C-alpha positions in Angstrom: 54.5 -10.4 2.4 57.4 -10.8 0.0 58.8 -7.9 -2.1 57.8 -9.7 -5.2 54.1 -9.4 -4.5 53.0 -9.5 -8.1 54.8 -12.8 -8.5 53.0 -14.6 -5.7 50.6 -17.4 -6.6 47.4 -15.6 -5.3 48.4 -12.4 -7.2 49.1 -14.3 -10.4 45.8 -16.2 -10.0 43.9 -13.0 -9.6 45.5 -11.5 -12.6 44.6 -14.5 -14.7 41.0 -14.5 -13.3 40.7 -10.8 -14.2 41.7 -11.5 -17.8 39.3 -14.4 -18.0 36.3 -12.5 -16.6 36.9 -9.0 -17.9 33.5 -8.9 -19.6 31.6 -11.0 -17.0 28.0 -10.0 -16.4 27.1 -9.0 -12.8 23.4 -9.9 -13.5 24.5 -13.3 -14.7 26.3 -13.7 -11.4 23.0 -13.2 -9.6 21.4 -15.8 -11.8 24.2 -18.4 -11.2 24.3 -17.9 -7.5 21.0 -17.6 -5.6 22.9 -17.0 -2.4 24.9 -14.0 -3.8 22.9 -11.3 -2.1 23.1 -12.9 1.3 26.8 -13.7 0.9 27.8 -10.1 -0.2 25.8 -8.1 2.3 26.9 -7.4 5.9 25.1 -5.7 8.8 27.1 -4.2 11.7 26.8 -1.3 14.1 23.6 0.1 12.5 25.0 0.0 9.0 24.0 -2.3 6.0 26.7 -2.9 3.4 25.6 -4.3 0.0 28.6 -5.4 -2.2 26.4 -7.6 -4.4 26.5 -5.3 -7.4 30.3 -5.3 -7.7 32.0 -7.2 -10.5 33.2 -10.2 -8.4 32.0 -13.8 -8.3 32.6 -16.6 -5.8 36.0 -17.4 -7.3 37.1 -13.8 -7.0 36.3 -13.8 -3.3 38.2 -17.1 -2.8 41.3 -15.7 -4.6 41.1 -12.4 -2.6 41.0 -14.4 0.6 44.1 -16.2 -0.6 45.8 -12.8 -1.2 44.8 -11.7 2.3 46.4 -14.8 3.8 49.6 -14.3 1.7 49.7 -10.7 2.9 49.1 -11.7 6.5 46.0 -9.4 6.9 45.1 -11.0 10.2 48.6 -10.4 11.6 48.6 -6.8 10.5 45.2 -6.2 12.0 46.5 -7.7 15.3 49.6 -5.5 15.2 47.6 -2.4 14.4 45.1 -2.9 17.2 47.7 -4.0 19.7 49.7 -0.7 19.2 52.7 -2.4 17.6 54.8 -0.7 14.9 52.9 -0.7 11.6 54.4 2.5 10.1 57.8 1.2 9.1 59.3 4.4 7.5 58.7 6.4 10.7 59.1 3.4 13.1 55.8 4.1 14.8 52.6 2.5 15.8 49.3 3.9 14.6 47.1 4.3 17.6 44.0 6.0 16.4 41.8 3.0 17.3 43.1 3.2 20.9 41.6 6.7 21.1 38.1 5.2 21.0 38.8 2.3 23.4 37.5 2.1 26.9 41.1 2.7 28.2 41.5 6.0 26.4 41.9 9.0 28.7 39.7 11.8 27.5 39.3 13.3 30.9 41.1 16.6 30.2 39.2 17.2 27.0 35.9 16.3 28.7 36.6 18.7 31.6 37.4 21.6 29.2 34.2 20.8 27.2 32.0 20.8 30.2 33.6 23.9 31.7 33.2 25.9 28.5 29.6 24.8 28.0 28.9 25.7 31.6 30.3 29.2 31.2 33.4 28.8 33.3 35.5 30.4 30.6 33.2 33.3 30.1 30.3 33.7 27.6 31.8 31.7 24.7 29.3 31.7 21.8 31.7 31.1 19.0 34.7 28.9 18.3 37.3 29.4 15.5 38.8 26.0 14.9 42.1 26.4 13.0 43.9 23.5 11.4 44.5 21.9 8.0 44.3 18.5 6.4 43.1 15.9 8.9 43.1 18.6 11.6 40.2 20.3 9.7 38.5 17.8 7.4 37.5 15.4 10.2 36.1 18.1 12.5 34.3 19.8 9.6 32.6 16.6 8.7 31.5 15.9 12.2 30.1 19.4 12.6 28.3 19.4 9.2 26.8 16.0 9.8 25.8 16.2 13.4 26.4 19.7 14.8 23.7 21.6 12.9 21.3 21.4 15.8 23.9 21.5 18.6 23.2 23.8 21.5 26.9 24.7 22.2 29.0 27.4 20.6 28.8 28.0 16.9 32.0 26.7 15.2 33.8 27.8 12.1 36.6 25.6 10.7 39.4 27.5 9.0 42.1 25.7 7.0 43.0 27.6 3.9 46.0 29.9 4.0 44.0 32.2 1.7 43.1 35.0 4.0 39.6 35.0 2.6 38.8 31.9 4.7 39.8 33.5 8.0 38.2 36.9 7.1 34.9 35.3 6.3 34.9 33.2 9.5 35.8 36.2 11.7 33.1 38.3 10.0 30.5 35.9 11.4 31.7 36.1 15.0 32.0 38.6 17.9 35.6 38.6 19.2 34.3 39.3 22.7 32.6 35.9 22.8 35.0 33.8 20.7 37.5 31.0 21.6 40.2 29.9 19.2 41.2 26.3 18.9 44.6 25.8 17.3 45.2 22.2 16.0 48.6 21.3 14.8 50.4 18.0 15.4 53.8 19.7 15.3 52.6 23.2 16.2 54.7 24.4 13.3 52.3 23.9 10.4 52.7 27.1 8.4 49.1 27.5 7.3 47.8 26.8 10.8 50.3 29.1 12.6 49.7 31.9 10.1 45.9 31.7 10.6 46.4 31.5 14.3 48.4 34.7 14.4 45.7 36.3 12.2 43.0 35.2 14.6 44.9 36.5 17.6 45.3 39.8 15.9 41.6 39.9 15.2 40.8 39.2 18.9 43.2 42.0 19.9 41.7 44.5 17.4 38.3 43.5 18.8 39.2 44.6 22.3 40.3 41.4 23.9 43.1 42.3 26.3 44.8 38.9 26.4 43.9 37.2 23.2 46.3 34.2 23.7 44.4 33.4 26.9 41.4 32.7 24.6 43.3 30.0 22.7 43.3 26.3 23.2 46.0 24.1 21.7 45.5 20.6 20.4 48.9 19.1 19.6 51.5 16.3 19.9 54.0 19.0 20.7 52.7 20.5 24.0 56.0 22.2 24.8 55.8 24.3 21.6 52.2 25.3 22.5 53.4 26.4 25.9 56.2 28.4 24.3 53.6 30.1 22.1 52.0 31.3 25.4 49.1 29.0 25.8 48.4 28.0 29.4 48.9 24.4 30.4 45.3 23.8 31.3 44.4 24.8 27.7 46.8 22.5 26.0 45.2 19.1 25.0 48.0 16.7 23.8 47.5 13.7 21.6 49.9 11.0 20.8 52.6 11.3 18.1 51.4 7.9 16.8 48.0 9.4 15.9 48.1 10.5 12.3 46.3 13.7 11.3 43.8 12.0 9.0 43.0 9.5 11.7 42.9 12.1 14.5 39.3 13.2 15.0 38.8 10.6 17.8 41.4 12.5 19.9 41.2 16.1 21.2 41.1 17.1 17.5 37.4 16.4 17.8 37.1 19.2 20.5 34.9 21.5 18.4 32.3 18.8 17.8 32.2 18.0 21.5 31.9 21.8 22.3 29.0 22.1 19.9 27.1 18.9 20.6 28.1 18.1 24.2 30.2 15.2 25.6 27.6 12.4 25.3 27.6 12.9 21.5 31.4 12.6 21.3 31.3 9.5 23.5 28.7 8.0 21.3 30.9 8.7 18.3 33.8 6.8 20.0 31.4 3.9 21.0 30.2 3.5 17.4 33.8 3.4 16.1 34.8 0.9 18.8 32.0 -1.4 17.6 33.4 -1.4 14.1 36.9 -2.0 15.6 35.6 -5.1 17.3 34.0 -6.3 14.1 37.1 -5.7 12.0 39.4 -7.4 14.6 37.5 -10.7 14.9 35.4 -11.3 11.7 36.6 -13.4 8.8 37.2 -11.5 5.5 34.0 -12.8 3.8 31.8 -11.3 6.5 34.1 -8.4 7.5 32.7 -5.2 6.1 36.0 -3.2 6.0 38.2 -6.1 4.8 35.7 -7.2 2.2 35.3 -3.7 0.9 39.1 -3.3 0.8 39.5 -6.6 -1.1 36.9 -5.4 -3.7 38.7 -2.1 -4.0 42.0 -3.9 -4.8 40.2 -6.2 -7.2 38.6 -3.3 -9.2 41.5 -0.8 -9.1 44.5 -3.1 -9.3 43.3 -6.0 -11.4 40.4 -4.6 -13.4 42.1 -1.3 -14.1 39.5 1.0 -12.5 41.6 4.1 -11.9 38.9 6.0 -9.9 36.3 5.3 -7.3 33.2 7.6 -7.0 31.4 8.1 -3.7 28.0 9.8 -3.7 26.2 10.7 -0.4 22.4 10.7 -0.8 22.1 12.8 2.4 22.9 16.5 2.7 24.4 15.9 6.1 27.1 13.6 4.6 28.1 15.9 1.8 31.6 16.3 3.2 32.3 12.5 3.0 34.0 12.7 -0.4 36.6 15.3 0.5 37.2 13.5 3.8 37.8 10.2 2.0 40.0 11.9 -0.6 42.5 12.7 2.1 42.1 9.4 4.0 42.4 7.1 1.0 44.7 9.0 -1.4 47.2 10.3 1.2 47.3 6.9 2.8 47.5 4.6 -0.2 48.8 6.8 -3.0 52.2 5.1 -2.8 54.7 3.8 -5.3 56.9 1.7 -3.1 56.4 -1.3 -0.7 56.8 -1.1 3.1 60.5 -1.8 2.6 61.0 0.8 -0.1 61.0 -1.5 -3.2 59.2 -0.1 -6.3 55.7 -1.5 -6.9 54.7 -2.7 -10.4 51.0 -2.6 -9.8 48.3 0.1 -9.3 47.8 1.2 -5.8 45.0 3.6 -4.6 42.4 4.7 -7.1 41.5 8.4 -7.4 38.7 9.1 -5.0 36.1 11.6 -6.1 32.3 12.1 -5.7 29.5 14.4 -4.7 26.0 14.7 -3.3 22.9 13.0 -4.7 20.7 14.0 -6.3 22.7 17.0 -7.5 25.4 14.8 -9.0 22.9 13.0 -11.2 22.5 16.2 -13.2 26.2 16.7 -13.5 28.5 13.7 -13.6 26.3 10.6 -13.9 26.2 10.8 -17.7 29.8 9.7 -17.8 29.1 6.9 -15.3 26.3 5.5 -17.4 27.6 6.0 -20.9 31.3 7.0 -20.6 34.2 4.8 -21.6 35.7 4.6 -18.1 35.2 1.8 -15.6 34.2 3.6 -12.4 33.0 1.6 -9.4 30.4 3.8 -7.6 29.6 3.8 -3.9 26.2 5.0 -2.8 25.7 6.2 0.8 22.2 6.7 2.1 20.2 7.0 5.4 16.8 5.4 6.0 15.6 7.9 8.5 15.3 11.5 7.1 17.2 14.3 8.7 14.2 16.7 8.5 10.5 16.9 9.3 9.2 18.2 6.0 7.2 15.0 5.3 5.7 14.5 1.9 7.8 12.8 -0.8 11.2 14.4 -0.1 12.9 11.5 1.5 11.2 8.9 -0.7 12.4 10.7 -3.8 15.9 10.9 -2.5 16.1 7.2 -1.7 14.4 6.0 -4.9 16.8 8.1 -6.9 19.8 6.5 -5.1 18.6 2.9 -5.6 17.5 3.6 -9.2 20.9 4.9 -10.2 22.6 1.8 -8.9 20.0 -0.4 -10.6 20.4 1.5 -13.9 24.2 1.3 -13.8 23.8 -2.4 -13.4 21.1 -3.2 -16.0 21.7 -0.5 -18.6 19.5 -0.5 -21.8 19.9 -2.7 -24.8 20.0 -1.4 -28.4 16.7 -3.2 -29.2 15.0 -1.5 -26.2 16.4 1.8 -27.3 15.3 1.3 -30.9 11.7 0.7 -29.7 11.9 4.0 -27.9 13.4 5.8 -30.8 10.8 5.3 -33.5 13.2 3.1 -35.5 15.9 5.8 -35.7 19.1 3.8 -35.4 21.4 6.7 -34.7 19.1 7.9 -31.8 18.8 4.3 -30.5 22.6 4.0 -30.3 22.7 7.3 -28.4 20.1 5.9 -26.0 21.8 2.6 -25.5 23.5 2.0 -22.1 26.0 -0.8 -21.7 25.1 -1.5 -18.1 27.2 -3.9 -16.0 28.7 -0.9 -14.2 29.8 -2.0 -10.6 28.4 -0.3 -7.5 28.0 -0.8 -3.8 25.6 0.7 -1.3 26.1 1.6 2.4 22.8 2.2 4.1 22.5 3.7 7.6 19.4 3.1 9.6 19.7 6.6 11.0 22.5 9.2 11.1 23.6 9.8 14.7 26.9 10.0 16.5 27.2 6.2 16.9 26.5 5.3 13.3 28.8 8.1 12.0 31.5 6.8 14.3 31.1 3.3 12.9 31.1 4.5 9.3 34.3 6.5 9.7 36.0 3.7 11.5 34.9 1.4 8.6 36.6 3.7 6.1 39.8 3.8 8.2 40.0 0.0 8.5 39.1 -0.4 4.8 42.0 1.9 3.9 44.4 -0.1 6.1 43.2 -3.4 4.8 43.7 -2.3 1.2 47.2 -1.2 2.0 47.9 -4.6 3.5 46.7 -6.4 0.4 48.9 -4.1 -1.7 52.0 -4.4 0.5 52.3 -0.7 1.2 52.5 1.6 4.2 49.3 3.7 4.6 50.7 5.7 7.6 53.4 7.9 6.1 53.0 10.7 3.5 56.4 11.8 2.3 54.9 13.1 -0.9 53.1 15.8 1.0 56.4 17.1 2.4 58.1 17.9 -0.9 55.7 20.7 -1.8 56.1 22.2 1.7 59.9 22.2 1.4 59.7 23.9 -2.0 57.3 26.5 -0.7 59.7 27.4 2.1 62.5 27.7 -0.4 60.4 30.2 -2.4 59.4 32.3 0.6 62.7 34.2 0.7 62.8 35.1 -3.0 63.1 33.5 -6.4 65.5 30.6 -6.3 67.4 30.2 -9.6 67.3 26.4 -9.1 63.7 26.2 -10.1 62.5 25.5 -13.6 61.9 28.5 -15.9 58.1 28.3 -15.8 58.1 28.5 -11.9 60.6 31.3 -11.8 58.6 33.3 -14.3 55.4 32.8 -12.3 57.1 33.8 -9.0 58.4 37.0 -10.7 55.0 37.9 -12.1 53.0 37.3 -8.9 55.3 38.1 -6.0 
């Protein structure tokens, strides 16, 4: 891709098309194209993707295909999955997909999981999983979605440097029966190492004679874990080329495997591998991650939608929005191209969301009648995760589908007037513009395989969007600046900081 991406013919054509169709009716697109639903739905790996309610017509898709060709999406997919360098600023491959391939070596992790669950390391009933960012968000999602009924040790994920987080987790557990899993790619992450020291002190205070022997390290820096005192057979390395927010497929997923047993973790890998194969070989118009990414770029970059909302209509998927916030915004929140040239176009939208139906009584007012263009993604599961029976699940799903339908259809002024007894002011308040874009992802059931496929879909979608935008999704230099400044403050109050920051430090420290 050239450094003048916004000057390429496909980009210019998309910009012109966006201006010409800014007020285009999605409902009219259904009327004009009887094959629209079939064309914009994809079924793969137990998931159904419906993109038909997004604000894109046949011409839009053709132009997005042209942009993908100009950006060499197929070439970048091949390089990613072949383990070639795709992270230019750090001169690295990004090998998270290799972690779920048949060639991946998970034998040490599996041996430890099976030994702990068999009691070979003592009566382990609890696991403190300590990490931050991708070292915590991914494992927490797996445990919340699938580990609720696991028969292995109970797990608490601790990330925040606020001591309340560690204190609350420790209060739930018996130190005599607790294992600590320390997850840090560098084994120097300040929040993780501080919490690890706190956990070790808690074990010691609880009567554990050799608390470090209760620790397992998951890291790309095994020598540092060994220097910390952790035994070699309790150090699970992962590759430097596996980024934190893409790492749950590696030994970072250990707490889920401990909780739910190895077959569940293997099913997670297998589901993701099925999505990998789909992404690798399927043309854009039938490729769920690539098509979703193209739609994201269309809405955010060309139609000016600055945010994207994700609502999980399943309690077990309530941690999807925070997981996606890191995956998408840390990956694609960039202001330069792969070669460091400034971009003059919008990159990643702001990802936010919540859980249905709770969110309907909180934020959906803005989605229906606010002045912002917000593409909405609905996530639902056909098979309920409970045995309550009755109307619970039917109400949940009908609410999900009704919200998407209402966002699309809206309510005209004349319809509102008929409902308002002729009161014009009230009718205007009850009028909904409609034509609000949304997509729906429907899982037949939520299990390890379908969750693996879903998370791999989101990873590939993020990568494909970055490719269409000409940016590098695998570095995160913006994250580092705040860390550097925090270290500078730790020794006192540097005079080089702005007056407001200096005042706050003096007041609080």
